[in-house]
C-alpha positions as CSV (number, residue, x, y, z in Angstrom):
1,M,0.2,-3.5,9.8
2,T,-2.0,-0.7,7.5
3,H,-2.4,2.4,9.7
4,P,-5.4,1.4,11.8
5,D,-7.6,4.8,9.3
6,I,-6.7,3.7,6.3
7,P,-9.3,1.0,4.2
8,S,-7.7,-1.6,3.6
9,V,-8.1,-4.7,1.9
10,P,-6.2,-8.3,2.0
11,V,-4.4,-9.4,-1.2
12,G,-2.5,-12.1,-0.5
13,P,-0.9,-11.7,3.1
14,F,-0.9,-8.3,2.8
15,A,-3.6,-4.7,3.6
16,V,-3.4,-2.9,0.5
17,A,-4.4,0.7,0.7
18,D,-8.2,1.1,-0.9
19,L,-7.6,4.2,-1.9
20,T,-7.4,6.5,-5.2
21,R,-3.7,7.6,-6.4
22,Q,-4.6,11.2,-5.0
23,D,-6.2,10.1,-2.0
24,L,-2.9,8.1,-1.0
25,V,-0.6,10.9,-1.1
26,R,-2.7,13.2,0.4
27,T,-2.9,9.7,3.2
28,I,0.7,9.6,2.9
29,T,1.4,13.4,4.0
30,E,-0.9,13.7,6.5
31,L,0.2,10.7,8.0
32,G,3.6,12.3,8.7
33,R,3.6,15.6,8.9
34,G,3.9,16.4,12.1
35,S,5.2,13.1,13.1
36,D,8.5,12.3,15.5
37,Q,8.8,9.1,13.4
38,P,9.0,8.6,9.6
39,L,5.1,7.2,8.2
40,V,6.4,4.0,6.8
41,A,5.4,3.4,2.5
42,Y,6.1,-0.1,0.4
43,A,5.2,-0.7,-2.6
44,L,3.3,-3.5,-3.4
45,H,3.8,-5.2,-7.3
46,V,4.1,-8.6,-8.9
47,G,7.5,-9.2,-7.4
48,G,6.4,-8.6,-4.0
49,L,3.5,-10.6,-4.9
50,N,5.4,-12.8,-6.1
51,A,7.3,-13.0,-2.9
52,R,4.1,-13.8,-1.1
53,R,5.6,-16.6,1.1
54,D,8.9,-15.5,2.1
55,R,8.3,-14.8,5.7
56,E,11.1,-12.0,6.7
57,F,9.6,-9.9,3.1
58,V,6.3,-10.1,4.5
59,A,6.9,-9.3,8.0
60,S,8.9,-6.3,6.7
61,M,6.0,-5.4,4.7
62,E,3.1,-5.8,7.8
63,R,6.0,-2.8,9.3
64,A,4.4,-0.5,7.0
65,D,2.0,2.4,7.9
66,V,0.9,1.7,4.2
67,I,1.2,-0.8,1.9
68,Y,-0.6,1.0,-2.2
69,A,-0.8,-0.7,-5.7
70,D,1.9,0.2,-7.1
71,G,1.2,-2.6,-9.4
72,G,-1.6,-3.4,-12.1
73,S,-1.9,-7.0,-10.7
74,V,-2.1,-5.7,-7.6
75,V,-4.7,-3.2,-8.4
76,L,-7.0,-6.6,-10.0
77,A,-6.2,-8.5,-7.0
78,A,-7.3,-6.6,-4.9
79,R,-11.0,-5.1,-6.6
80,A,-11.6,-8.8,-6.8
81,A,-11.1,-8.7,-2.7
82,G,-13.9,-6.1,-2.7
83,A,-11.5,-2.8,-3.0
84,R,-13.2,-0.3,-4.4
85,S,-11.5,2.8,-4.4
86,I,-7.3,1.8,-5.3
87,E,-5.8,2.9,-8.4
88,R,-2.3,1.6,-9.1
89,A,0.1,4.1,-8.1
90,P,3.5,4.4,-9.3
91,T,6.8,5.3,-6.9
92,T,7.6,7.3,-9.7
93,D,4.7,9.2,-10.1
94,I,3.5,9.5,-6.3
95,G,7.0,10.6,-5.6
96,W,6.3,14.2,-7.4
97,D,3.7,14.6,-5.6
């Protein structure tokens, strides 16, 4: 389940973080800092949306501290669900931050 302090919107069975790319990076960094437990962040893109009926996949995603939009289709679906801040956050880009 997405961390309770992170605003999110439902995209299929997933609670996707409604954050700008910059806010996502800052949030992941802050939540992970000083914790004895690893922070689990999953990127969601069209492949994940296509697997939304796979119970094992959905159960794995639900164990994440944060699920974020890696793909444009997730951003569009999240905006249709009411997201106001969401931006695409490609893993290959935010990893540097």
